[in-house]
C-alpha positions as CSV (number, residue, x, y, z in Angstrom):
1,M,82.5,132.2,48.2
2,N,83.4,129.4,50.6
3,D,80.3,127.6,51.7
4,N,81.9,126.6,55.0
5,F,80.7,130.0,56.1
6,Q,77.1,130.4,57.2
7,L,75.2,133.5,58.2
8,N,72.5,132.9,60.7
9,E,70.0,135.5,61.7
10,G,67.2,135.8,64.2
11,E,65.0,138.8,64.9
12,R,67.5,140.4,67.2
13,K,70.7,138.3,67.3
14,G,72.8,136.5,64.7
15,N,76.2,135.1,63.9
16,V,78.5,134.0,61.1
17,K,80.0,130.5,61.6
18,Y,82.9,128.8,59.9
19,Q,82.6,125.0,60.1
20,L,84.2,121.9,58.8
21,S,82.2,118.7,59.0
22,N,79.9,119.6,61.9
23,N,82.6,121.4,64.0
24,V,82.2,125.1,64.4
25,L,85.8,126.4,64.2
26,A,85.1,130.1,64.1
27,L,82.2,132.4,65.2
28,M,81.3,136.1,65.1
29,T,78.2,137.1,66.9
30,F,76.1,140.3,66.6
31,T,72.9,142.0,67.8
32,K,70.6,144.0,65.6
33,A,68.9,147.2,66.8
34,D,67.0,149.4,64.3
35,N,69.4,149.8,61.4
36,I,72.5,148.9,63.4
37,V,74.5,145.7,63.7
38,I,76.5,145.5,66.9
39,I,79.4,143.0,66.6
40,D,80.0,141.7,70.1
41,H,82.2,138.6,69.9
42,T,84.7,136.8,67.7
43,E,86.1,133.4,68.3
44,V,88.6,131.5,66.1
45,D,89.9,128.0,66.9
46,E,93.7,128.0,67.5
47,S,94.2,125.7,64.5
48,L,93.0,128.5,62.2
49,R,94.7,131.5,63.7
50,G,96.5,133.8,61.3
51,Q,94.6,132.4,58.2
52,G,92.2,135.4,57.8
53,I,89.2,133.4,58.9
54,G,88.1,136.1,61.4
55,R,88.3,138.7,58.6
56,Q,86.2,136.5,56.4
57,L,83.5,136.3,59.1
58,L,83.5,140.1,59.3
59,D,83.3,140.4,55.5
60,R,80.1,138.3,55.5
61,I,78.5,140.7,58.0
62,I,79.8,143.8,56.1
63,E,78.2,142.4,52.9
64,M,74.9,141.9,54.6
65,V,75.0,145.4,56.1
66,R,75.8,147.0,52.8
67,Q,73.0,145.2,51.0
68,R,70.5,146.4,53.7
69,N,71.9,149.9,54.1
70,M,72.7,149.3,57.8
71,K,75.6,150.4,59.9
72,I,78.0,148.5,62.2
73,I,79.2,149.3,65.7
74,P,82.2,147.0,66.4
75,L,82.3,146.4,70.2
76,C,84.4,143.2,69.8
77,P,88.2,144.1,70.0
78,F,89.0,142.0,66.9
79,A,86.3,143.6,64.7
80,K,87.3,147.0,66.0
81,S,91.0,146.4,65.1
82,V,90.1,145.4,61.6
83,F,88.1,148.6,61.1
84,E,91.0,150.6,62.4
85,K,93.4,149.0,59.9
86,D,91.2,148.9,56.8
87,V,89.9,152.3,55.6
88,S,88.0,150.6,52.7
89,I,85.3,149.1,55.0
90,R,84.7,152.2,57.2
91,D,81.7,153.2,55.1
92,V,79.6,150.9,57.2
93,L,80.7,152.2,60.6
94,K,78.2,154.0,62.7
């Protein structure tokens, strides 16, 4: 797994970042409530568009959610569109 990705979690909020050097080039943010992770925002630098970085951010959250037996509500349009396209990850949808 690429170690340029970093999952950060607080009690209620968290994010997954993709960074090179100390520059954050992509970010997906979420809020936790009970056993649910609500993905609310995705941002990917122009220079990385089309390289699957956004999907890799989402994959980190999906991995965490599966390990903890949680569910996801994708409010962010990007995350929502990935779930619509990929049946194989819908097991984590609320």
